[in-house]
C-alpha positions in Angstrom: -14.5 20.9 -171.7 -11.3 21.0 -173.7 -10.4 17.8 -175.5 -7.0 16.3 -175.1 -4.5 16.8 -178.0 -4.4 13.8 -180.4 -1.7 11.3 -179.8 1.2 11.3 -182.3 0.9 8.6 -184.9 3.9 6.4 -184.9 5.9 6.6 -188.1 6.3 3.4 -190.1 9.7 4.7 -191.4 12.5 3.8 -189.0 15.0 6.5 -188.0 18.6 6.4 -189.4 19.8 5.1 -186.1 17.2 2.4 -186.1 18.2 1.3 -189.6 21.8 1.2 -188.6 21.1 -0.9 -185.5 19.0 -3.3 -187.5 21.7 -3.6 -190.1 24.3 -4.4 -187.6 22.0 -7.1 -186.2 21.4 -8.5 -189.6 22.1 -12.3 -189.7 24.3 -11.8 -192.7 26.4 -9.2 -191.0 26.7 -11.3 -187.8 27.6 -14.4 -189.7 30.2 -12.4 -191.7 31.7 -11.0 -188.5 32.0 -14.5 -187.0 33.6 -15.8 -190.2 36.0 -12.9 -190.1 37.0 -13.7 -186.5 37.6 -17.3 -187.6 39.8 -16.0 -190.4 41.9 -13.9 -188.0 42.2 -16.9 -185.7 43.2 -19.2 -188.6 46.0 -16.8 -189.5 47.3 -16.8 -185.9 47.2 -20.6 -185.9 49.0 -20.8 -189.2 51.7 -18.4 -188.0 52.3 -20.5 -184.9 52.1 -23.8 -186.8 55.0 -22.9 -189.1 57.3 -23.9 -186.3 56.3 -27.5 -186.5 55.9 -29.4 -189.8 53.5 -32.0 -188.3 51.1 -29.3 -186.9 51.4 -27.5 -190.3 50.2 -30.5 -192.1 47.4 -31.1 -189.7 46.0 -27.6 -189.9 46.3 -27.7 -193.7 43.4 -30.2 -193.7 41.3 -27.3 -192.3 42.4 -25.0 -195.2 44.8 -23.1 -192.9 48.2 -22.5 -194.4 50.3 -20.0 -196.3 47.4 -17.9 -197.5 46.6 -16.9 -193.9 50.2 -16.7 -192.9 51.1 -14.2 -195.6 49.0 -11.5 -193.8 50.7 -12.1 -190.5 54.1 -11.7 -192.1 53.5 -8.1 -193.2 55.5 -5.5 -191.4 54.2 -2.9 -189.0 50.6 -1.8 -189.4 50.1 -3.7 -192.6 49.1 -6.8 -190.8 46.1 -5.3 -188.9 45.2 -3.3 -192.0 45.2 -6.4 -194.2 43.2 -8.4 -191.6 40.6 -5.6 -191.4 40.3 -5.4 -195.2 40.0 -9.2 -195.5 37.3 -9.1 -192.7 35.4 -6.4 -194.6 35.3 -8.6 -197.8 34.2 -11.7 -195.8 31.5 -9.7 -194.0 30.1 -7.8 -197.0 30.0 -10.8 -199.3 28.3 -13.0 -196.6 25.8 -10.2 -195.9 25.0 -9.7 -199.6 24.3 -13.4 -200.3 22.5 -14.2 -197.0 20.2 -11.2 -197.4 19.0 -12.5 -200.7 18.8 -16.2 -200.1 17.9 -16.9 -196.5 14.2 -15.9 -196.9 13.8 -18.4 -199.8 15.5 -21.4 -198.5 17.1 -23.1 -195.5 18.8 -20.4 -193.5 21.6 -22.7 -192.3 22.5 -23.8 -195.9 22.3 -20.3 -197.3 24.6 -18.9 -194.6 27.1 -21.8 -195.2 27.0 -21.2 -198.9 27.5 -17.5 -198.3 30.6 -18.3 -196.2 32.0 -20.5 -199.0 31.5 -17.9 -201.6 32.9 -15.2 -199.4 36.1 -17.3 -199.1 36.2 -17.6 -202.9 36.0 -13.8 -203.3 38.6 -13.3 -200.7 41.0 -15.7 -202.5 40.4 -14.1 -205.9 41.2 -10.7 -204.4 44.5 -12.1 -203.2 45.2 -13.6 -206.6 44.4 -10.3 -208.3 46.8 -8.5 -206.0 49.6 -11.0 -206.9 49.0 -10.3 -210.6 49.2 -6.5 -210.0 52.6 -6.9 -208.3 54.1 -8.3 -211.5 53.1 -5.1 -213.5 55.9 -2.8 -212.1 58.5 -5.3 -213.1 57.0 -6.7 -216.4 54.6 -4.1 -217.5 51.3 -5.3 -219.0 53.0 -8.7 -219.6 52.6 -9.2 -215.9 48.9 -9.9 -216.6 49.9 -13.1 -218.3 51.2 -14.3 -215.0 47.6 -14.6 -213.7 47.4 -17.8 -211.6 44.4 -18.7 -209.4 46.2 -20.3 -206.4 44.7 -18.6 -203.3 41.0 -18.9 -204.3 40.9 -22.7 -204.1 42.4 -22.7 -200.6 40.2 -20.0 -199.3 37.1 -21.6 -200.8 38.0 -24.9 -199.1 38.6 -23.0 -195.9 35.1 -21.4 -196.2 33.6 -24.8 -196.6 35.4 -26.3 -193.6 34.6 -23.5 -191.1 31.6 -21.8 -192.7 29.1 -24.1 -191.0 30.1 -22.5 -187.6 28.7 -19.0 -188.2 25.8 -20.6 -190.2 24.8 -22.8 -187.3 25.1 -20.1 -184.7 23.2 -17.5 -186.6 20.5 -19.8 -188.0 19.6 -21.0 -184.5 19.5 -17.6 -182.9 17.7 -15.6 -185.5 14.4 -15.7 -187.2 13.6 -15.6 -190.9 12.1 -12.2 -190.6 15.5 -10.9 -189.3 16.9 -11.3 -192.8 16.3 -7.9 -194.4 17.1 -7.5 -198.1 19.2 -4.3 -198.5 19.2 -2.1 -201.5 21.1 -3.7 -204.3 23.2 -0.6 -205.0 24.2 -0.3 -201.3 25.1 -4.0 -200.9 26.9 -4.3 -204.2 28.8 -1.1 -203.5 29.8 -2.3 -200.1 31.2 -5.5 -201.6 33.1 -3.7 -204.4 34.6 -1.1 -202.0 35.8 -3.8 -199.6 37.4 -5.7 -202.5 39.2 -2.6 -203.8 40.4 -1.7 -200.3 41.7 -5.2 -199.8 43.6 -5.2 -203.1 45.1 -1.8 -202.4 46.2 -2.7 -198.9 47.5 -6.1 -200.0 49.5 -4.5 -202.8 51.2 -2.0 -200.7 51.6 -4.5 -197.8 53.4 -6.8 -200.2 55.7 -4.0 -201.3 56.4 -3.2 -197.7 57.1 -6.9 -197.0 59.6 -7.1 -199.9 61.4 -3.9 -198.7 61.5 -5.5 -195.2 63.0 -8.7 -196.6 65.6 -6.7 -198.5 66.5 -4.7 -195.4 66.9 -7.8 -193.3 69.1 -9.5 -195.9 71.3 -6.4 -196.1 71.7 -6.2 -192.4 72.7 -9.9 -192.2 75.4 -9.0 -194.7 76.6 -6.1 -192.4 75.2 -3.4 -194.7 73.4 -0.3 -193.6 71.3 2.4 -195.3 74.3 4.8 -194.9 76.2 2.6 -197.4 73.5 3.1 -200.0 70.1 1.7 -200.8 69.8 -1.9 -199.8 70.5 -4.4 -202.6 67.3 -5.4 -204.4 67.6 -8.4 -206.7 64.2 -7.4 -208.3 65.2 -3.8 -209.0 64.5 -2.5 -212.5 67.5 -1.5 -214.6 69.7 -2.4 -217.5 73.1 -4.2 -217.3 76.2 -2.3 -218.2 76.9 -2.8 -221.9 80.0 -4.8 -222.9 81.2 -1.8 -224.9 80.5 1.9 -225.0 77.1 2.4 -226.7 77.4 3.9 -230.1 81.2 3.6 -230.3 82.7 1.6 -233.1 85.6 -0.6 -232.4 88.8 1.4 -233.1 91.0 0.3 -236.0 94.3 0.2 -234.1 97.6 0.0 -236.0 100.4 -2.4 -235.0 102.3 -1.1 -232.0 99.2 0.2 -230.1 98.3 -1.0 -226.6 95.7 -3.8 -227.0 94.6 -6.8 -225.0 97.5 -8.7 -226.6 100.2 -6.6 -225.0 98.6 -4.5 -222.2 96.0 -4.9 -219.4 94.0 -2.6 -217.2 94.6 -2.6 -213.5 92.6 -0.9 -210.7 94.9 1.6 -209.0 94.6 3.3 -205.7 92.0 5.8 -204.5 92.5 9.0 -202.6 90.4 11.8 -201.0 90.6 15.4 -200.0 87.9 17.4 -198.3 84.8 17.0 -200.4 86.8 15.4 -203.3 87.6 11.9 -204.5 89.8 10.2 -207.1 90.3 6.7 -208.4 93.2 5.7 -210.6 93.2 3.1 -213.4 96.5 1.8 -214.8 97.3 0.4 -218.2 100.2 -1.9 -217.8 102.4 -3.0 -220.7 103.3 -6.6 -219.8 105.5 -7.2 -222.9 109.2 -6.4 -223.7 108.1 -4.0 -226.4 106.7 -0.5 -226.0 103.1 0.2 -227.1 101.2 3.4 -227.8 97.9 4.8 -226.6 96.1 8.1 -227.1 93.0 9.7 -225.8 90.6 8.9 -223.0 89.5 5.6 -221.6 85.9 4.4 -221.6 84.3 4.0 -218.1 80.9 3.1 -216.7 79.5 2.1 -213.3 77.1 -0.5 -212.0 75.1 -0.1 -208.8 74.5 -2.5 -205.9 71.8 -4.3 -207.9 74.1 -4.9 -210.8 72.3 -2.4 -213.0 74.0 0.4 -214.9 74.4 3.5 -212.8 73.4 6.8 -214.6 76.5 8.8 -214.3 77.7 11.7 -216.5 81.4 11.4 -217.6 83.2 14.6 -218.4 86.7 15.0 -219.7 89.3 17.3 -218.3 91.0 18.4 -215.1 89.6 18.5 -211.6 90.5 19.7 -208.1 92.7 16.6 -207.5 93.9 15.7 -211.0 95.4 17.4 -214.1 94.4 16.5 -217.6 97.2 16.6 -220.1 94.7 16.3 -223.0 94.6 13.6 -225.6 98.3 13.1 -226.6 99.9 10.1 -228.2 102.1 8.5 -225.6 104.4 5.5 -225.6 104.2 3.1 -222.7 107.6 1.5 -222.2 108.1 -2.2 -221.9 106.9 -3.3 -218.5 105.8 0.3 -217.9 102.4 1.8 -217.2 100.1 4.6 -218.2 97.4 6.0 -215.9 94.1 7.8 -215.9 92.3 9.5 -213.0 88.6 9.5 -212.3 87.6 12.3 -210.0 84.3 13.5 -208.5 82.9 15.5 -205.6 82.0 13.6 -202.5 78.3 12.5 -202.3 76.0 11.3 -199.5 75.3 7.6 -200.1 72.5 7.3 -197.5 69.7 5.3 -199.2 71.2 6.0 -202.7 72.1 3.9 -205.7 75.9 3.8 -205.5 78.8 2.6 -207.6 79.7 -1.0 -206.6 81.3 -2.1 -209.9 83.6 -0.1 -212.1 83.8 -0.9 -215.8 86.6 0.3 -218.1 88.2 -0.1 -221.5 91.4 1.5 -222.6 89.5 3.2 -225.5 85.8 3.5 -226.3 84.6 0.6 -228.5 86.9 -2.0 -226.9 85.5 -4.6 -224.6 85.1 -3.5 -221.0 86.5 -5.2 -217.9 85.3 -4.6 -214.4 86.3 -4.5 -210.7 84.2 -4.4 -207.5 84.5 -1.0 -205.9 83.0 1.0 -203.0 82.8 4.5 -204.3 80.5 7.3 -203.3 79.5 7.9 -206.9 75.7 8.0 -206.8 72.9 8.0 -209.3 72.8 11.2 -211.6 76.1 12.4 -210.4 79.1 13.5 -212.5 82.7 12.3 -212.7 85.6 13.7 -214.6 88.3 11.6 -216.3 91.7 12.6 -217.5 93.5 11.4 -220.7 96.0 8.6 -220.6 99.5 9.7 -219.5 102.6 7.8 -218.7 102.8 6.9 -215.1 106.3 7.9 -214.0 105.7 6.7 -210.5 105.6 3.2 -211.8 109.3 3.4 -212.9 108.6 4.2 -216.5 109.6 7.2 -218.6 107.9 9.1 -221.4 
């Protein structure tokens, strides 16, 4: 008689699917997910509460306020991404602490403490992000702006609401359900979630700033076609008061100076693909004055920063350059110079919104607001001073 084959011996090692299911049912994970849901709800409540100052003050006693609101103000997909990243931090930190403490003490208290510490880590992550946002503007000096302002609020929030997941989980689960994961795995999960949150928060903050700039520009009637939206925080240098590297000219008596002449912004003109802007030098006295050479010009963009523009001397499609010649500007007469350039697309560009000029390099510059399609890294051509016969003066 043939004996029956031996029955398979059940393996004591759970399958990968079994380990995953057990992990997802871990009390720390469940408590972290409940805490994450409360975080999302708190943010929604904070967003709605901003419409009423009384409600805002009431919910602030629950630790609900601007920290939660800031995530809901992010544009587009940044809000759900930030909420998911914050939930990952809350869940992994709660899981890490609960898995190591619940077997040794009161499960309810351990889970509550885990929620509080998870809130602390979440707030510190937000504070770290805020410090990093200073670095693009201030370099490494931005690290000195480190202020711990989110962590106290999120810690308090964790203490106020943390008992809820602690109570739910401690009542429904047994002590044996708390499985201690491998340290490398749990620590890695916490660190990865923190890094993801900081990265998402950083770029979400940048997107929020760009959105605020766009909204402010649209309220002023500006569009991207007119150039990049004005950004008060944009990096850049102001336009120097005088031409860099140019010494103040030693002018003899009888030359056109600020004592007897002044610069005036003239008219602009355009042809197909070409532009010009005229600057006048008006002699406002009853005596003639002299001028020779080329004026000094510079541009500022919509943010008030110096616009990087190359300035060449000579003739162009729409203007003739007589060359540097000593001219006499009659009493009450004018000289003129012409700035010319090729037309440029201004869509989303840094563009000229202030024109700076001095009659000669080394003299103090004056300025006028302008709207020219001179853009970053473009080139303009300027002609030498010549007597403006159209103003009723003669050479």
